[in-house]
N, C-alpha and C positions, 0 to 999 in steps of 0.2 A: 558622414553622408554631407554634410554641409560644404566641406571642401570639394565634394566631387561636384556639386551643384555650383559653386563658385568656378571649377574648372571650366564647365561646360557653358557656363553663361558668359564668359571671356571668350568664348571660341566663335571666330566670325565666317560667315560664308566665305567660299572660295572667290565669288564674284561680288561686289560690293559696288560697282559703278553705277548699277542703274538702280539701286535700291531706291525706293521713294521718288523716283523722277515721273513726270507728265508723261504718259503714252505718247509716242511720237516725237521723243526726243532723241536726238542724233548722238549717241556716245558708243564711241569705239572702246567694245570688248574684244582685247587680245593683246598680245604680248610682241609683236612685229612692228617696230616701229619704223616708218619712211619717213624723212622730213618732209618731202615734197611729195605732190602727186605725179606720177608718170602716166601721160595718156597715149595710148596707141590707138589710132586710126587707120583703117582700113576701109576704103571706099570704092565699090566697084560695079561694074554692069559686063556685058557679053563682052563689049568692045575696049573698056577701059578699065583701068587699075590704079590707083592711089594710095601712095602709105606715106604717114609721117607720125612724127613721136613730138609730144610736146608737155609742157607742165602747167599749161593753162587750158581749163575746159572752154575758154571763150574761144579758142582757135578751133575747137570741132563744132562748134555752131553753126559755121558757115556753110556745113553741108545740107543743103536744103533740095535738092536736086531729086524729084518725087521717082525717076527713072531708075534710079541707083539703089543699091544697099550698102548701109553704111554700120561697120562694127567699131564701137568705142570699147576698148578694154584699158580699163583704171587699175594700175596698181598702186595699192597704199590706201588703207582705210582709216588711218588715224588723223589724216588731214580733213575734218569733216566738215570745215567750211567749203572747200572746194565740191564736195559730194552734194552738200546742201544747193550749191549754184546749179548743180546738172540737175539734180531733183525739180528745183524749182523751172529751170527751163522746160523740162519734158512733162511737167506737171505731174511728179509720184507723188504719190500719197505719201504724209509724213511717216505712218506704219512702215511704209515700204524702206524709206530710208533709215528706220531704226532697226529693220531688220539686215540691211546690207552690211552695217557696220557692227551690228552682234553677232561675232564670230560662234557663240555658243548655240545659234540658233540651228534649229533639226530642218534637214531638208523638207520644204514644202513647197507647193505650188497655189497662187493665188490670182483670179482673172478679174480683170479691171475693164472698163467699156473699150480703151484704148490700147491696152498692152497687156501680157502676161509676165507676172514675175515668179520666178524660179530661184530656189536656193538648194545649194548641192555641195556636195564634199568633194575637192580632189587629192585622190591620193596617187603618190608616187615616192620614189626614192630619191634622196638628192645625191650629190657627189659621194658624200660620205656613207653612203649606204643605210642612211636611216630612213626610215617611214616618215613621210608629212602628210599630214592632214589638213589640207587649205581650205579655208571657207571661201567660197564662190557663191556670187549671186548673178541674176541675169535678167534683163528686162528686153521683152521682146514687143517691139513695136512694128507698125506697116510695113516701114522702109527701113528699121534701124534696129542693132540688137546692141543692148548695154551687158557689159562683163565688168564685174568688181571684183579684186583680188587681194590678199591680204600683201603679198610681195612680190615682187618678180619670180618667174621661173613658172611654168605650168605645163598641160601638157598638150597646149593646141598648135604645136609647132607645123604638124601634119596637115592641119586644117589652113594654119598660114600659106604652106606652100601650094595648097591645091586652089587657092582663089590666086596666088600671084603666076602660078605657071597655068591656068585655067584648067585643072585637071578635074575630072568628073562632072558632077550635076551643080556644083554651088555658084559656078557664074552664070548659069542660066535660070536660077531658081531664086526665089525671094528671102525674106529675112525669116521666114518661118524653117525653111530647109537648113539655112545657116544656124538655127537654133537647134536643129536635130543634130547637125554636125560635130557641134561643141559638146552636146551630151553624150555622143556616140564617143568622142575621144575619151571623155571621162569616162563612160562606162568600159571603152575597152582596156583604160588602162587598170581596171580594176583586175581584169584578167592577170595581166603581168605579175599583178601585187599577189594574187592568190594562186600563181603558180609559184611561187617563191615560198609560201606558205607551204606547198605542197612538196617542195622539195627539202624544206627543214623539217617536216615532218616524218620524210622518208630519212632522212640523215639520222633523226634522234632513234627512229626505231632500229637501224643497223647498228647504232653505237648501244643500245639496250640490249640487245642481244649477242653482241658481238665485243665491243671494247671493252675492257675493262675499267674504264675512266667512268662507269654509268654513274657513280655517285655524284659528280660534278654536272648533271644536265638538270637537276631540280630547278634551278635559278633561271636557267634558258627555257625550260617548258613553261615555268611561270611567265616571263616575258612574253613567250609566245603566244599565251592564253590571254594576257594582255591586250596583244596585237590583233589577235581575233574579233576580239571586242569590240576594238576602235572600230576595224574594219566593219564591223556587223552594224555598229550604230551609224556608219556613213550610208551602207549601202541599203538598209532593210527600210528605210523611208523613202528613199528614192524610188524604189521600186513601185511605191504609193504615187509618188509624184509622176512618174511614167505613164503608170496605168489611167491616171485621171487625165494626163495629156492625151492617151490615145482615145480616149471617150469623149472629150470635149469638144462641143459647138461653138465653134468661133471663126469668125469671120477672118481671123488672121490666120487661120492654118488651114492651108488649102487639101483639098482631097487626095491628092498624089501623096504629101508629104504624111498623111496618116498611115501610109502603108509601111513608110520607112519607120514609123515611131512605134508601129506595132511589132516590127523587129526588133527595135530599142529594148520594146518589154521582153520579148523572148530572150534577150542577153541579160537582162537585169533579172529576170526568173533564175535562168541557170546558174550564173553567180549566186544568188541566194542561197540557192541550192548547195552550190558546192561551198558556201560557208558554212552551212549547218552539218555538212559531212564533216569538215574540218575542224569544227569546234568538237565534234563529237568524237575523231579521231584523237584531238590535244587530251581532252579528257582519259581518253584511254591510255595515251601515253602517261599520263600521271598514275594511273592504277598500275600497269604495266612497270613502271618504275617503283612504285610501293610494293608489289610482287617480288620484283627481283631483289628488294631489299630485302623482305620477310624470306625469301628463299635461301638467300646467304645468311641468315642470322640464323634459319633452322638448319640450314649445314654445318654453322659452328655449334649449335646445341646439341646435333646429332653426334660430333666428335667428343665434345665434351660427355657427353651422355655414355656415351661408348666405353670412354676412360675411367668413366668414375664405376661403370659396371664390372669392368676388368679389377678395379684396386679395391673394390670393397670387398670380396673374398678375401685377396690377400692382405688386406688387412686387418680382416678377423682372425686370420691364422696368425699374423704377426700379434695382434693385440691379446689372444689366449695366451701364446708363450711369452709375452712379455709381462704377464703377471708374476708378482713374485712370491706365488706358495711354494712352500717346502717340499711337498708331497706331489710332485709333478715327475713320472717315472721317464721320460723322455729327457729331461734336464741332465740327468745322468747317462743316458746313453753316449756310447762314443761316438756313433755316426749320427746322431739327432740333428745336429745343423745341416749336415748335407740332405738327411731325408726331407727335412721341412722346406728347403731349397728345393727340391725336387718336386715335391707336393705343389708347389707355389708355381713352377714352372709348368708344370701339367697342368694346372688350372688356369694358368694364363692362356697356354696353346689350345686348350679345348675349348674356353671361351672365344677365341678368336676364330676358330674353326666352326664353332656355331653362328658367328655374327656373319660369317662368308657364306654358309649355307643360307640363311635366311637373307642373305644379299643387303644385310644394313651396311657393309662396308662397300 
């Protein structure tokens, strides 16, 4: 018992970077290290569009035109000094800066007098086909949107294209509609992820019923269970975020944008329901796998039991005439050996016929 206590006392939490720190301390909690902050700036209105990239947040501070909407996209959260500069310029609360770099923060929404702060999780497949769960934070002001990502790569290329080519309503709307468009891109990509989960579930079902290599599926099913749980942890809190956003009475969100947010809420509800369905199906896959293994074991035991049942009477006969008693009349009979063989064959065939008639074979 003392050894067990010692073992568990030495075990450290998975994340120790934020232990015993003052609330509001900007400490990056993550594993994606980027040396420099990569800043992407998109400034636009109905008539004009400007884009440039930089590594210095100060380059973005010159956009002060009130008639324009400016989107600042920051890649790289480990360079906390540059993020603090942006926080100081936009007068962001220290707790917001802490949540921006805390990749373990669950999706949430906070309302402040001059801006709205949103945390979400981007789910998408990278070039290797692996599912990425990336932390993203969003600050929405009157005429600007700040987005903070862990690393390069996101699901916003469609939004960038619509802004650049003046497609849709983005160029005619304010920062609140840009916020909706970014959240919509995140949530729409959830559909692609859960569709892939659906395809995997169907393939596993086919293999369980058809393929003879079903024994090899248990690890893949376990991995799929972990994946659906990761997706669920990202999606379900965001449902609460969008629900609060829809009901929020804030001057930063126009009435016409609320209708789009309401549609966004319908999408996230649909995704949540599908995740619950697929989660149950994955659990059913494991039950199906265990049932398949049990059925195979039952078939083996059935064959062994039938073989044992057939040989029990034969063994009994052989055991009787294998005893070394002196007065056994059949032992002196000329055809005794052949008669015993005949009896054993008749018993064998009779039992086979009986098992066939009972449909046990």
